[in-house]
PQR file with spaces between the fields and no chain letter, atoms N, CA, C, O and H, PARSE charges and radii, in Angstrom:
ATOM       1  N    MET     1     106.133  142.761  118.093 -0.4000 1.5000
ATOM       2  CA   MET     1     106.786  141.382  118.103 -0.0000 2.0000
ATOM       3  C    MET     1     107.330  140.779  117.504  0.5500 1.7000
ATOM       4  O    MET     1     107.605  139.585  117.627 -0.5500 1.4000
ATOM       5  N    ARG     2     107.798  142.082  116.115 -0.4000 1.5000
ATOM       6  CA   ARG     2     108.636  141.757  115.038 -0.0000 2.0000
ATOM       7  C    ARG     2     110.241  141.173  115.493  0.5500 1.7000
ATOM       8  O    ARG     2     110.975  140.277  115.076 -0.5500 1.4000
ATOM       9  H    ARG     2     107.575  143.051  116.015  0.4000 1.0000
ATOM      10  N    ARG     3     110.343  142.430  116.807 -0.4000 1.5000
ATOM      11  CA   ARG     3     111.571  141.607  117.182 -0.0000 2.0000
ATOM      12  C    ARG     3     112.023  141.028  117.764  0.5500 1.7000
ATOM      13  O    ARG     3     113.191  141.029  118.152 -0.5500 1.4000
ATOM      14  H    ARG     3     109.747  143.158  117.145  0.4000 1.0000
ATOM      15  N    GLN     4     110.735  140.023  118.086 -0.4000 1.5000
ATOM      16  CA   GLN     4     110.865  138.635  119.089 -0.0000 2.0000
ATOM      17  C    GLN     4     110.410  137.565  118.093  0.5500 1.7000
ATOM      18  O    GLN     4     109.723  136.566  118.306 -0.5500 1.4000
ATOM      19  H    GLN     4     109.786  140.022  117.772  0.4000 1.0000
ATOM      20  N    SER     5     110.831  137.908  117.214 -0.4000 1.5000
ATOM      21  CA   SER     5     110.535  136.064  115.914 -0.0000 2.0000
ATOM      22  C    SER     5     111.647  136.572  114.877  0.5500 1.7000
ATOM      23  O    SER     5     112.632  137.287  114.691 -0.5500 1.4000
ATOM      24  H    SER     5     111.389  138.720  117.041  0.4000 1.0000
ATOM      25  N    THR     6     110.248  135.160  114.059 -0.4000 1.5000
ATOM      26  CA   THR     6     111.882  134.937  112.902 -0.0000 2.0000
ATOM      27  C    THR     6     111.966  135.986  112.069  0.5500 1.7000
ATOM      28  O    THR     6     112.666  136.031  111.058 -0.5500 1.4000
ATOM      29  H    THR     6     109.449  134.578  114.209  0.4000 1.0000
ATOM      30  N    PHE     7     110.862  137.309  112.710 -0.4000 1.5000
ATOM      31  CA   PHE     7     111.343  137.856  111.321 -0.0000 2.0000
ATOM      32  C    PHE     7     112.588  138.864  111.364  0.5500 1.7000
ATOM      33  O    PHE     7     112.760  139.784  110.564 -0.5500 1.4000
ATOM      34  H    PHE     7     110.292  137.272  113.531  0.4000 1.0000
ATOM      35  N    LEU     8     113.423  138.535  112.431 -0.4000 1.5000
ATOM      36  CA   LEU     8     114.163  139.171  112.348 -0.0000 2.0000
ATOM      37  C    LEU     8     115.128  138.323  111.477  0.5500 1.7000
ATOM      38  O    LEU     8     115.501  139.058  110.562 -0.5500 1.4000
ATOM      39  H    LEU     8     113.284  137.788  113.081  0.4000 1.0000
ATOM      40  N    HIS     9     115.681  137.127  111.366 -0.4000 1.5000
ATOM      41  CA   HIS     9     116.155  136.103  110.547 -0.0000 2.0000
ATOM      42  C    HIS     9     115.938  136.412  109.146  0.5500 1.7000
ATOM      43  O    HIS     9     116.849  136.529  108.327 -0.5500 1.4000
ATOM      44  H    HIS     9     115.378  136.530  112.109  0.4000 1.0000
ATOM      45  N    ALA    10     114.707  136.540  108.899 -0.4000 1.5000
ATOM      46  CA   ALA    10     113.970  136.487  107.688 -0.0000 2.0000
ATOM      47  C    ALA    10     114.782  137.986  106.728  0.5500 1.7000
ATOM      48  O    ALA    10     115.218  137.960  105.577 -0.5500 1.4000
ATOM      49  H    ALA    10     113.967  136.445  109.565  0.4000 1.0000
ATOM      50  N    ALA    11     114.764  138.780  107.381 -0.4000 1.5000
ATOM      51  CA   ALA    11     114.959  140.343  107.222 -0.0000 2.0000
ATOM      52  C    ALA    11     116.876  139.819  107.096  0.5500 1.7000
ATOM      53  O    ALA    11     117.449  140.349  106.144 -0.5500 1.4000
ATOM      54  H    ALA    11     114.410  138.801  108.316  0.4000 1.0000
ATOM      55  N    ALA    12     117.589  139.052  107.809 -0.4000 1.5000
ATOM      56  CA   ALA    12     118.830  139.261  107.755 -0.0000 2.0000
ATOM      57  C    ALA    12     119.455  138.729  106.857  0.5500 1.7000
ATOM      58  O    ALA    12     120.643  138.983  106.659 -0.5500 1.4000
ATOM      59  H    ALA    12     117.124  138.621  108.582  0.4000 1.0000
ATOM      60  N    LEU    13     118.432  137.479  105.801 -0.4000 1.5000
ATOM      61  CA   LEU    13     118.842  136.725  105.620 -0.0000 2.0000
ATOM      62  C    LEU    13     118.425  137.469  103.692  0.5500 1.7000
ATOM      63  O    LEU    13     119.085  137.255  102.675 -0.5500 1.4000
ATOM      64  H    LEU    13     117.467  137.272  105.962  0.4000 1.0000
ATOM      65  N    ALA    14     117.352  138.180  103.811 -0.4000 1.5000
ATOM      66  CA   ALA    14     116.960  139.173  102.640 -0.0000 2.0000
ATOM      67  C    ALA    14     117.949  140.241  102.290  0.5500 1.7000
ATOM      68  O    ALA    14     118.100  140.674  101.147 -0.5500 1.4000
ATOM      69  H    ALA    14     116.816  138.353  104.637  0.4000 1.0000
ATOM      70  N    LEU    15     118.776  140.734  103.604 -0.4000 1.5000
ATOM      71  CA   LEU    15     119.611  141.748  103.053 -0.0000 2.0000
ATOM      72  C    LEU    15     121.099  140.768  102.852  0.5500 1.7000
ATOM      73  O    LEU    15     122.021  141.399  102.337 -0.5500 1.4000
ATOM      74  H    LEU    15     118.654  140.382  104.531  0.4000 1.0000
ATOM      75  N    LEU    16     121.270  139.937  103.056 -0.4000 1.5000
ATOM      76  CA   LEU    16     122.717  138.658  102.721 -0.0000 2.0000
ATOM      77  C    LEU    16     122.182  138.529  101.311  0.5500 1.7000
ATOM      78  O    LEU    16     123.092  138.770  100.517 -0.5500 1.4000
ATOM      79  H    LEU    16     120.521  139.424  103.475  0.4000 1.0000
ATOM      80  N    LEU    17     121.170  138.270  100.774 -0.4000 1.5000
ATOM      81  CA   LEU    17     120.866  137.986   99.479 -0.0000 2.0000
ATOM      82  C    LEU    17     120.973  139.424   98.595  0.5500 1.7000
ATOM      83  O    LEU    17     121.581  139.685   97.557 -0.5500 1.4000
ATOM      84  H    LEU    17     120.431  138.073  101.419  0.4000 1.0000
ATOM      85  N    MET    18     120.397  139.969   99.182 -0.4000 1.5000
ATOM      86  CA   MET    18     120.551  141.808   98.428 -0.0000 2.0000
ATOM      87  C    MET    18     121.976  141.883   98.212  0.5500 1.7000
ATOM      88  O    MET    18     122.316  141.465   97.105 -0.5500 1.4000
ATOM      89  H    MET    18     119.904  139.757  100.026  0.4000 1.0000
ATOM      90  N    ARG    19     122.864  142.279   98.923 -0.4000 1.5000
ATOM      91  CA   ARG    19     124.389  141.895   99.156 -0.0000 2.0000
ATOM      92  C    ARG    19     124.452  141.470   97.687  0.5500 1.7000
ATOM      93  O    ARG    19     124.235  142.165   96.694 -0.5500 1.4000
ATOM      94  H    ARG    19     122.588  142.619   99.822  0.4000 1.0000
ATOM      95  N    LYS    20     124.758  140.318   97.753 -0.4000 1.5000
ATOM      96  CA   LYS    20     125.033  139.052   97.409 -0.0000 2.0000
ATOM      97  C    LYS    20     125.033  139.288   95.693  0.5500 1.7000
ATOM      98  O    LYS    20     125.892  139.072   94.838 -0.5500 1.4000
ATOM      99  H    LYS    20     124.935  139.753   98.559  0.4000 1.0000
ATOM     100  N    GLU    21     123.672  139.825   95.632 -0.4000 1.5000
ATOM     101  CA   GLU    21     122.955  140.176   93.808 -0.0000 2.0000
ATOM     102  C    GLU    21     123.032  141.184   93.826  0.5500 1.7000
ATOM     103  O    GLU    21     122.360  141.873   93.058 -0.5500 1.4000
ATOM     104  H    GLU    21     122.974  140.001   96.326  0.4000 1.0000
ATOM     105  N    GLY    22     123.988  141.776   94.821 -0.4000 1.5000
ATOM     106  CA   GLY    22     124.120  143.432   94.376 -0.0000 2.0000
ATOM     107  C    GLY    22     122.655  144.454   94.123  0.5500 1.7000
ATOM     108  O    GLY    22     122.423  145.635   93.862 -0.5500 1.4000
ATOM     109  H    GLY    22     124.533  141.216   95.445  0.4000 1.0000
ATOM     110  N    SER    23     122.151  143.640   94.288 -0.4000 1.5000
ATOM     111  CA   SER    23     120.423  144.813   94.251 -0.0000 2.0000
ATOM     112  C    SER    23     120.665  145.972   94.764  0.5500 1.7000
ATOM     113  O    SER    23     119.559  146.246   95.231 -0.5500 1.4000
ATOM     114  H    SER    23     122.340  142.681   94.499  0.4000 1.0000
ATOM     115  N    TYR    24     121.612  147.196   95.101 -0.4000 1.5000
ATOM     116  CA   TYR    24     121.723  148.271   95.831 -0.0000 2.0000
ATOM     117  C    TYR    24     120.754  149.541   95.674  0.5500 1.7000
ATOM     118  O    TYR    24     120.601  150.421   96.520 -0.5500 1.4000
ATOM     119  H    TYR    24     122.510  146.973   94.722  0.4000 1.0000
ATOM     120  N    ASP    25     120.080  149.451   94.321 -0.4000 1.5000
ATOM     121  CA   ASP    25     118.401  149.812   94.549 -0.0000 2.0000
ATOM     122  C    ASP    25     117.313  149.186   95.521  0.5500 1.7000
ATOM     123  O    ASP    25     116.348  149.755   96.033 -0.5500 1.4000
ATOM     124  H    ASP    25     120.203  148.736   93.633  0.4000 1.0000
ATOM     125  N    LYS    26     117.597  148.265   95.604 -0.4000 1.5000
ATOM     126  CA   LYS    26     116.496  147.878   96.237 -0.0000 2.0000
ATOM     127  C    LYS    26     117.134  147.591   97.157  0.5500 1.7000
ATOM     128  O    LYS    26     116.451  146.822   97.833 -0.5500 1.4000
ATOM     129  H    LYS    26     118.380  147.803   95.188  0.4000 1.0000
ATOM     130  N    PHE    27     118.298  147.794   97.715 -0.4000 1.5000
ATOM     131  CA   PHE    27     118.734  147.578   98.906 -0.0000 2.0000
ATOM     132  C    PHE    27     118.469  148.309   99.971  0.5500 1.7000
ATOM     133  O    PHE    27     118.653  148.031  101.156 -0.5500 1.4000
ATOM     134  H    PHE    27     118.853  148.419   97.166  0.4000 1.0000
ATOM     135  N    GLU    28     117.809  149.730   99.250 -0.4000 1.5000
ATOM     136  CA   GLU    28     117.974  151.198   99.689 -0.0000 2.0000
ATOM     137  C    GLU    28     116.551  151.299  100.382  0.5500 1.7000
ATOM     138  O    GLU    28     116.357  151.876  101.452 -0.5500 1.4000
ATOM     139  H    GLU    28     117.659  149.956   98.287  0.4000 1.0000
ATOM     140  N    ILE    29     115.298  150.470   99.400 -0.4000 1.5000
ATOM     141  CA   ILE    29     114.557  150.502   99.736 -0.0000 2.0000
ATOM     142  C    ILE    29     114.312  149.980  101.047  0.5500 1.7000
ATOM     143  O    ILE    29     113.859  150.607  102.005 -0.5500 1.4000
ATOM     144  H    ILE    29     115.456  150.001   98.531  0.4000 1.0000
ATOM     145  N    MET    30     114.822  148.181  100.984 -0.4000 1.5000
ATOM     146  CA   MET    30     114.862  147.498  101.986 -0.0000 2.0000
ATOM     147  C    MET    30     115.480  147.917  103.218  0.5500 1.7000
ATOM     148  O    MET    30     115.272  147.164  104.169 -0.5500 1.4000
ATOM     149  H    MET    30     115.190  147.672  100.206  0.4000 1.0000
ATOM     150  N    GLU    31     115.917  148.543  103.350 -0.4000 1.5000
ATOM     151  CA   GLU    31     116.801  149.685  104.977 -0.0000 2.0000
ATOM     152  C    GLU    31     115.383  150.416  105.490  0.5500 1.7000
ATOM     153  O    GLU    31     114.908  149.952  106.527 -0.5500 1.4000
ATOM     154  H    GLU    31     116.086  149.155  102.578  0.4000 1.0000
ATOM     155  N    GLU    32     114.677  151.514  104.854 -0.4000 1.5000
ATOM     156  CA   GLU    32     113.615  152.227  104.836 -0.0000 2.0000
ATOM     157  C    GLU    32     112.526  151.226  105.756  0.5500 1.7000
ATOM     158  O    GLU    32     111.956  151.364  106.838 -0.5500 1.4000
ATOM     159  H    GLU    32     115.064  151.891  104.013  0.4000 1.0000
ATOM     160  N    GLN    33     112.570  150.172  104.729 -0.4000 1.5000
ATOM     161  CA   GLN    33     110.806  149.702  105.231 -0.0000 2.0000
ATOM     162  C    GLN    33     111.475  149.186  106.757  0.5500 1.7000
ATOM     163  O    GLN    33     110.915  149.609  107.768 -0.5500 1.4000
ATOM     164  H    GLN    33     113.033  150.060  103.850  0.4000 1.0000
ATOM     165  N    LEU    34     112.550  148.367  106.893 -0.4000 1.5000
ATOM     166  CA   LEU    34     113.496  148.057  108.013 -0.0000 2.0000
ATOM     167  C    LEU    34     112.981  149.006  109.225  0.5500 1.7000
ATOM     168  O    LEU    34     112.386  148.743  110.269 -0.5500 1.4000
ATOM     169  H    LEU    34     113.005  148.023  106.072  0.4000 1.0000
ATOM     170  N    GLN    35     113.484  150.297  108.621 -0.4000 1.5000
ATOM     171  CA   GLN    35     113.416  151.098  109.804 -0.0000 2.0000
ATOM     172  C    GLN    35     112.229  151.592  110.286  0.5500 1.7000
ATOM     173  O    GLN    35     112.010  152.030  111.416 -0.5500 1.4000
ATOM     174  H    GLN    35     113.968  150.511  107.772  0.4000 1.0000
ATOM     175  N    GLU    36     111.174  151.453  108.975 -0.4000 1.5000
ATOM     176  CA   GLU    36     109.802  151.966  109.627 -0.0000 2.0000
ATOM     177  C    GLU    36     108.898  150.399  110.792  0.5500 1.7000
ATOM     178  O    GLU    36     107.946  150.491  111.567 -0.5500 1.4000
ATOM     179  H    GLU    36     111.353  151.098  108.058  0.4000 1.0000
ATOM     180  N    TRP    37     109.490  149.523  110.520 -0.4000 1.5000
ATOM     181  CA   TRP    37     108.908  148.254  110.821 -0.0000 2.0000
ATOM     182  C    TRP    37     109.698  147.690  112.526  0.5500 1.7000
ATOM     183  O    TRP    37     109.256  146.910  113.370 -0.5500 1.4000
ATOM     184  H    TRP    37     110.263  149.449  109.890  0.4000 1.0000
ATOM     185  N    LEU    38     110.732  148.329  112.496 -0.4000 1.5000
ATOM     186  CA   LEU    38     111.589  147.780  113.380 -0.0000 2.0000
ATOM     187  C    LEU    38     111.953  149.160  114.539  0.5500 1.7000
ATOM     188  O    LEU    38     111.611  149.168  115.721 -0.5500 1.4000
ATOM     189  H    LEU    38     111.092  148.963  111.811  0.4000 1.0000
ATOM     190  N    GLY    39     112.557  150.023  113.981 -0.4000 1.5000
ATOM     191  CA   GLY    39     112.355  150.975  114.520 -0.0000 2.0000
ATOM     192  C    GLY    39     114.100  151.859  114.259  0.5500 1.7000
ATOM     193  O    GLY    39     114.620  151.417  113.235 -0.5500 1.4000
ATOM     194  H    GLY    39     112.835  150.017  113.020  0.4000 1.0000
ATOM     195  N    ASP    40     114.652  152.530  114.702 -0.4000 1.5000
ATOM     196  CA   ASP    40     115.914  153.503  113.831 -0.0000 2.0000
ATOM     197  C    ASP    40     117.265  152.402  114.683  0.5500 1.7000
ATOM     198  O    ASP    40     118.448  152.726  114.571 -0.5500 1.4000
ATOM     199  H    ASP    40     114.230  152.889  115.534  0.4000 1.0000
ATOM     200  N    ASP    41     116.899  151.290  115.390 -0.4000 1.5000
ATOM     201  CA   ASP    41     117.676  150.478  116.065 -0.0000 2.0000
ATOM     202  C    ASP    41     117.922  149.021  114.992  0.5500 1.7000
ATOM     203  O    ASP    41     118.621  148.009  115.040 -0.5500 1.4000
ATOM     204  H    ASP    41     115.938  151.027  115.480  0.4000 1.0000
ATOM     205  N    TRP    42     116.962  149.576  114.094 -0.4000 1.5000
ATOM     206  CA   TRP    42     117.207  148.093  113.032 -0.0000 2.0000
ATOM     207  C    TRP    42     118.280  147.572  112.566  0.5500 1.7000
ATOM     208  O    TRP    42     118.297  146.347  112.454 -0.5500 1.4000
ATOM     209  H    TRP    42     116.394  150.398  114.054  0.4000 1.0000
ATOM     210  N    ARG    43     118.908  147.985  112.356 -0.4000 1.5000
ATOM     211  CA   ARG    43     120.928  147.623  111.773 -0.0000 2.0000
ATOM     212  C    ARG    43     120.745  146.104  113.432  0.5500 1.7000
ATOM     213  O    ARG    43     120.480  144.917  113.620 -0.5500 1.4000
ATOM     214  H    ARG    43     118.894  148.981  112.448  0.4000 1.0000
ATOM     215  N    ASP    44     121.136  147.394  114.169 -0.4000 1.5000
ATOM     216  CA   ASP    44     122.003  146.565  115.645 -0.0000 2.0000
ATOM     217  C    ASP    44     121.148  145.021  115.655  0.5500 1.7000
ATOM     218  O    ASP    44     121.793  143.974  115.709 -0.5500 1.4000
ATOM     219  H    ASP    44     121.351  148.359  114.016  0.4000 1.0000
ATOM     220  N    LEU    45     119.746  145.025  115.599 -0.4000 1.5000
ATOM     221  CA   LEU    45     118.945  144.097  115.380 -0.0000 2.0000
ATOM     222  C    LEU    45     119.429  142.589  114.481  0.5500 1.7000
ATOM     223  O    LEU    45     119.710  141.441  114.825 -0.5500 1.4000
ATOM     224  H    LEU    45     119.222  145.875  115.555  0.4000 1.0000
ATOM     225  N    VAL    46     119.338  143.339  113.148 -0.4000 1.5000
ATOM     226  CA   VAL    46     119.859  142.795  112.279 -0.0000 2.0000
ATOM     227  C    VAL    46     121.240  142.314  111.936  0.5500 1.7000
ATOM     228  O    VAL    46     121.350  141.471  111.045 -0.5500 1.4000
ATOM     229  H    VAL    46     119.110  144.272  112.868  0.4000 1.0000
ATOM     230  N    GLU    47     122.413  142.814  112.620 -0.4000 1.5000
ATOM     231  CA   GLU    47     123.424  142.724  112.047 -0.0000 2.0000
ATOM     232  C    GLU    47     123.982  142.305  113.468  0.5500 1.7000
ATOM     233  O    GLU    47     124.880  143.069  113.820 -0.5500 1.4000
ATOM     234  H    GLU    47     122.324  143.498  113.344  0.4000 1.0000
ATOM     235  N    THR    48     123.706  141.318  114.372 -0.4000 1.5000
ATOM     236  CA   THR    48     124.214  140.918  115.198 -0.0000 2.0000
ATOM     237  C    THR    48     124.932  139.633  115.314  0.5500 1.7000
ATOM     238  O    THR    48     124.115  138.762  115.013 -0.5500 1.4000
ATOM     239  H    THR    48     122.977  140.697  114.086  0.4000 1.0000
ATOM     240  N    GLU    49     125.895  139.181  115.562 -0.4000 1.5000
ATOM     241  CA   GLU    49     126.559  137.561  115.541 -0.0000 2.0000
ATOM     242  C    GLU    49     125.553  136.352  115.102  0.5500 1.7000
ATOM     243  O    GLU    49     125.715  135.416  114.319 -0.5500 1.4000
ATOM     244  H    GLU    49     126.558  139.888  115.806  0.4000 1.0000
ATOM     245  N    ASP    50     124.666  136.667  115.759 -0.4000 1.5000
ATOM     246  CA   ASP    50     123.506  135.377  115.415 -0.0000 2.0000
ATOM     247  C    ASP    50     122.747  135.320  114.049  0.5500 1.7000
ATOM     248  O    ASP    50     122.085  134.378  113.613 -0.5500 1.4000
ATOM     249  H    ASP    50     124.535  137.427  116.396  0.4000 1.0000
ATOM     250  N    MET    51     123.039  136.795  113.341 -0.4000 1.5000
ATOM     251  CA   MET    51     122.273  136.972  112.376 -0.0000 2.0000
ATOM     252  C    MET    51     122.948  136.784  111.144  0.5500 1.7000
ATOM     253  O    MET    51     122.658  136.341  110.033 -0.5500 1.4000
ATOM     254  H    MET    51     123.576  137.561  113.695  0.4000 1.0000
ATOM     255  N    GLN    52     124.060  137.322  111.768 -0.4000 1.5000
ATOM     256  CA   GLN    52     125.255  137.076  110.843 -0.0000 2.0000
ATOM     257  C    GLN    52     125.510  135.571  110.262  0.5500 1.7000
ATOM     258  O    GLN    52     126.075  135.504  109.170 -0.5500 1.4000
ATOM     259  H    GLN    52     124.296  137.682  112.671  0.4000 1.0000
ATOM     260  N    LYS    53     125.102  134.265  110.967 -0.4000 1.5000
ATOM     261  CA   LYS    53     125.078  133.039  110.653 -0.0000 2.0000
ATOM     262  C    LYS    53     123.997  132.898  110.147  0.5500 1.7000
ATOM     263  O    LYS    53     123.540  131.808  110.493 -0.5500 1.4000
ATOM     264  H    LYS    53     124.644  134.320  111.854  0.4000 1.0000
ATOM     265  N    VAL    54     123.129  133.596  109.298 -0.4000 1.5000
ATOM     266  CA   VAL    54     121.551  133.047  108.809 -0.0000 2.0000
ATOM     267  C    VAL    54     122.214  132.540  107.260  0.5500 1.7000
ATOM     268  O    VAL    54     122.647  133.473  106.583 -0.5500 1.4000
ATOM     269  H    VAL    54     123.500  134.481  109.016  0.4000 1.0000
ATOM     270  N    LYS    55     122.267  131.875  106.970 -0.4000 1.5000
ATOM     271  CA   LYS    55     121.964  131.297  105.594 -0.0000 2.0000
ATOM     272  C    LYS    55     121.538  130.018  105.124  0.5500 1.7000
ATOM     273  O    LYS    55     121.414  128.925  105.675 -0.5500 1.4000
ATOM     274  H    LYS    55     121.916  131.117  107.520  0.4000 1.0000
ATOM     275  N    LYS    56     121.293  130.551  103.648 -0.4000 1.5000
ATOM     276  CA   LYS    56     120.363  129.749  102.629 -0.0000 2.0000
ATOM     277  C    LYS    56     120.401  128.221  102.767  0.5500 1.7000
ATOM     278  O    LYS    56     121.313  127.744  102.091 -0.5500 1.4000
ATOM     279  H    LYS    56     121.393  131.439  103.200  0.4000 1.0000
ATOM     280  N    ARG    57     119.737  127.380  103.390 -0.4000 1.5000
ATOM     281  CA   ARG    57     120.070  126.023  103.339 -0.0000 2.0000
ATOM     282  C    ARG    57     119.078  125.243  102.249  0.5500 1.7000
ATOM     283  O    ARG    57     117.852  125.344  102.207 -0.5500 1.4000
ATOM     284  H    ARG    57     118.996  127.767  103.940  0.4000 1.0000
ATOM     285  N    ARG    58     119.678  124.675  101.633 -0.4000 1.5000
ATOM     286  CA   ARG    58     118.834  123.268  100.568 -0.0000 2.0000
ATOM     287  C    ARG    58     118.615  122.258  101.816  0.5500 1.7000
ATOM     288  O    ARG    58     119.253  122.178  102.866 -0.5500 1.4000
ATOM     289  H    ARG    58     120.674  124.593  101.666  0.4000 1.0000
ATOM     290  N    LYS    59     117.386  121.435  101.305 -0.4000 1.5000
ATOM     291  CA   LYS    59     116.423  120.493  102.051 -0.0000 2.0000
ATOM     292  C    LYS    59     117.490  119.400  101.161  0.5500 1.7000
ATOM     293  O    LYS    59     118.024  119.501  100.057 -0.5500 1.4000
ATOM     294  H    LYS    59     116.868  121.500  100.452  0.4000 1.0000
ATOM     295  N    ALA    60     117.507  118.450  102.098 -0.4000 1.5000
ATOM     296  CA   ALA    60     118.444  117.494  101.567 -0.0000 2.0000
ATOM     297  C    ALA    60     117.296  116.629  100.733  0.5500 1.7000
ATOM     298  O    ALA    60     116.206  116.593  101.304 -0.5500 1.4000
ATOM     299  H    ALA    60     117.073  118.368  102.995  0.4000 1.0000
ATOM     300  N    SER    61     117.374  115.993   99.580 -0.4000 1.5000
ATOM     301  CA   SER    61     116.748  114.615   98.840 -0.0000 2.0000
ATOM     302  C    SER    61     116.602  113.804   99.790  0.5500 1.7000
ATOM     303  O    SER    61     117.329  113.448  100.718 -0.5500 1.4000
ATOM     304  H    SER    61     118.260  116.022   99.116  0.4000 1.0000
ATOM     305  N    ILE    62     115.105  113.431   99.304 -0.4000 1.5000
ATOM     306  CA   ILE    62     115.292  112.114  100.264 -0.0000 2.0000
ATOM     307  C    ILE    62     116.245  111.031   99.229  0.5500 1.7000
ATOM     308  O    ILE    62     116.364  109.887   99.667 -0.5500 1.4000
ATOM     309  H    ILE    62     114.514  113.721   98.551  0.4000 1.0000
ATOM     310  N    PHE    63     116.669  111.228   98.387 -0.4000 1.5000
ATOM     311  CA   PHE    63     116.831  110.211   97.287 -0.0000 2.0000
ATOM     312  C    PHE    63     118.496  110.307   97.183  0.5500 1.7000
ATOM     313  O    PHE    63     119.046  109.710   96.257 -0.5500 1.4000
ATOM     314  H    PHE    63     116.572  112.157   98.030  0.4000 1.0000
ATOM     315  N    SER    64     119.418  111.187   98.298 -0.4000 1.5000
ATOM     316  CA   SER    64     120.699  110.989   98.120 -0.0000 2.0000
ATOM     317  C    SER    64     121.215  110.454   99.421  0.5500 1.7000
ATOM     318  O    SER    64     122.407  110.175   99.545 -0.5500 1.4000
ATOM     319  H    SER    64     118.972  111.672   99.050  0.4000 1.0000
């Protein structure tokens, strides 16, 4: 179920933010957890071209 949901998008975003922030100690923990949740091919699932396009967006203000 996790392989076919928005979970992959959330995982890709979390990894992106960890790389950007430089949280490499937490990055290893995240990798281990993703392997447990998604299986040995988790990296192939999360690092596809579509997942690389995932970015954090701010909602537009109604006053702008």
